[in-house]
N, C-alpha and C positions, 0 to 999 in steps of 0.2 A: 352370373351364376356359373357359367362354364369354368371360370377361373377357380371357383370354390371346388368344383368336382375334379379339376385337374390337380389341385392341391391334395385332395383325398387320395387320388391315384398315386401321387408321389409318396405320400405317407405309407400307403400300402406297400409300394415297392421298397421303400426304405426298411420297413419292418421285416420284409422277407429277405433282403440283402444281408441283414445281420446274421441269419442262419447260414446263408450260402458262404459267407466269408469264412466261417468255421471249417468249411469243407474243402477249401481250395488246396491247401498245401500240406496236409498231414502226410508225412513220409518219414517213418522212423522216429527219431527222438524229438521231443518237445522240450523247450525250456519252461521252467515254472518259477514264479516268485510269489511268496506268501507274505502277507502283511496282517498281523493280528493286533495292531495298535490303533486302528481306526474303529470308532464305534459303529458296529453293524449288527446290532441286536444279537450279540454273542457269537457272530459268525466270523470266520477267518476269510479275509479277502484273498482271492487267488487269481493269478493270471498265467495262462498257458499260451505260448506262442512258438511258432516255427516259421521265421521269415526268410524266404529265399529270393525275395524280389517283389516288385509291385504286384505281379500276377501270380505269385505262388506263396501264399501266406495263410497261416493259421493264427487266429487271435481269439481266445476264449477267456472271458473274465466273469467271475461269479463269487458269491459268498457261500461258504460251506460251514455247517456246524462241525465242531471238533469230532463228533461221533461219526460224521460222514467220511472222515479222513482216517481210514482204517490203519491202525498201527502207528499213528503219529504220537510221539512222546510229547504230550502237551506241556509237561513240566520243563522238559528240556528246551522246547520251542520258546517258552516264555522266559526261561531262566537266562541269567547273564552269561556272557561268553559265547563261544561257537562250538558246535558239535555236529557229528553226522546225524541226519534225520532221514526217516523213510516213512512213506504212507502210500495207501492205495485208495482210489475212488472206484466203486463198483456200481454199475447201472445195468439196465437190461441190455443195451447194445454192446457192452464190454467193460473193460477195466483199464485204468491207468495205474501203472506202478512207477512211483517216483522216489528218487533219492537225491540227497544233496547235503547242504550244511545250513545250520541256522541257530538262532538264539536271540534273546531280547525281543521276541515277537516278530522276527523276520526270518525268512529262509529262501534259498534259491537252489536250483539244481536242474535235473533233467527227468523226463518221464518217457515211458514207452506205452503205446496203446495196443491192447490185444482185444480184437473183436470176440464176442461170445458166439461160438459156433451154433448154439441152439437158437439164438436170436436170429442169426442169418438164415437158418433153416426155417424158422417161424415166418420170416418175411417171404421166403420162397414158397412156403405152403399157402400163403395168402396171395400168390400171383405176382409178387414183387421181384424186381431185379436184385441180385446180390450186390450189396454196396462195395464200392472200392474202399481202401483203407481211409482215404480222406473223407468219404461220405460216412463211413462208420464213425469216425471221430465227430463229425457234425451231428450225427444222431445221438452220440454220447453227450456232447456238449449241451444239446437241447433237451436231454433227458427224455427222449422218445421211448414210450413204454409199449409193451405188448397190448395193454388195455386200449390204447388209442387205435392201434391197427385192428383189433377186434371190433371196436365200436364202429369204425368206418365200414368194415365188412358187414356187420349186423344191420346197419342202416341202409344197405343196398347200394352203396356207391361202387363205382368201378375200382378195381385194384389200384391203389395210389402209387404214384411215382415217388421216388425218394424226396424230390423237391416238394411234393405235396405234403409229405409228413413233416418236413422241416418247417414249412410255412405254417402249418397248423400248430406245431409245437411252439414255434417262436411267438405265436400270439396267445398261447395258453389254452388252446382248444384241447379238451379232454373228452372222455366218453360221456360224462354227465352233460356237457354242453351239447354234444351231438344228439344224444337221446332226448334232451329237453327241447331242442329245436324241432326234432322230428315229431314229438308229441304236439307241438304248437302248429304243426302243419308245414314245417319248412325242412324238407329234405331235398335241397337243390339238385339240379341235374349234374352239377360239377362241384368238385371240392373247391375250386377257385371261388365260386359264389359263397360257399361257406366261409372261406377265408375273409372275403370282403365283409360279410355280415359281422364276423367276430372282430375284425379290425375297426369297425364302427361301434363296437360295444353294444351290438343289438342282441338282446337276451330274450328268452321266453317270457320273463316277467314284463319286460318293456313292451313286447308285442301284445301281451294280454291287456295292457292299458288301452290300446287302440281297438282291440276286439270289444271291450266294454263300451267304447265310444261309438261303436257301430261300424268300425273299419276292420273287419275280419278278412282273412284270406287275401291280403294285399300281396302283389308280386314283390319279390325280393328287391327289385330296383326301386320300387316305391318306398319300401322301408328304409333303404339307404338314403334316398332323397329326404325323407322326413327327419332322419337322424342327423344328416349333414347340416340341416338348417335349424336343428334344435326345436322342431315342431313337436308339441306335446299334446296329449289328450285334453289338457286344460285349455290350450290354445283353441282347439276345435270346439270344445264345449262352450267357450265364450261366444263364438259366432252362433252356435246352436241356440243359446239363450236369447239372442236378440232377433232370431228368426231365420238365420241362414243355416239350413240343415243339409246334410249329405253333400257337402262341398267336395268336388273331386280332388284327388291328391295333387294333380298338376296345378289346380287353382290354389290350393293351400300353400304349395311351394311358392307360387307367384306372390301371394299375399304376404307371406313371411319374408320373402326376399326384399319386398318393397317397404317393409315395416308397417303394413296395414293390419291394424288390430281391431277388435270389436269396439273399443273406445273411439278409435278414429272413425269407424263407420257411423257411429251415432253422432259424433260431433260434426262430421262432414255434411250430414243431411238434416241435422236437427233432431231433437229428442222426440218430437211428435210427428214428424214427417214420415210417410211410408218409406220403407227401405227400397232402394233401387236394386236391380239385378246385381249380383256380386261382381260381375265384370265391370260394372260402372264404378265400383270403388277404386279399381285400378286407374280409370280415367281421372277420377277426382284426385287421386294421389299424384298422378303424373302431371296433370294440367290445371289443377285448381278447381274452384267452384264451377267454372263454365264446362268442365268435363273434357273439352278438346279445344285446341287453338283454332 
């Protein structure tokens, strides 16, 4: 089971590293490449990079609607031949102004990032450090919005660090998620715990299923263990129906990890025999009918 949780931790770190990579090497110009010929739900695939070595690199890839690329001559971009093209991407943290050449659904050139002074001031007003140019591009790449910063403050969290914001944004945390989790009783002490909950796809609706099963107000760590092993309210109610009620979370985790189900419990002791203590099921699973060697 420890290996399973180690894997979860690795996945969390990997998801967060994606955001950090965008922030390492932004310094002046970025190169861009557009590809409008791959099917991407009507979006143009774009890559922005600025590689100065293994430890100094910006690499941002995404799909953009043509309407997001302000000023782009779509007919010229898709038409045959090659011609000069310009466009801008504008988000809360700032804007990218890009120019180059393209045609036949492809384009390449360079961009320059300009932070939005009002957004930088907004961050400062919320107790945050002013971002470096590279950090500003990371916030831009992840489309960090004022609404996210406001939601963090409204929920009573400490002023976030820039890495906190990028971690939240990389996992798709928005104000609605923060408010929903708070209403469900989960306003963790740290934003890192909120990141872990989101990374495991733990939502207010998912929590509500356990509340209905009699497992309300569970600690965040218990929720993460339940989700990691795909333990559901139906799994719990199956044991409830055969007489095992209010099983502690740590025991549920042990049962699921060992593949012990309500059907196993009944078949192991017989349909008419009285059920043994739940811990006895573990012995039956591990050591067979005798319970222990």
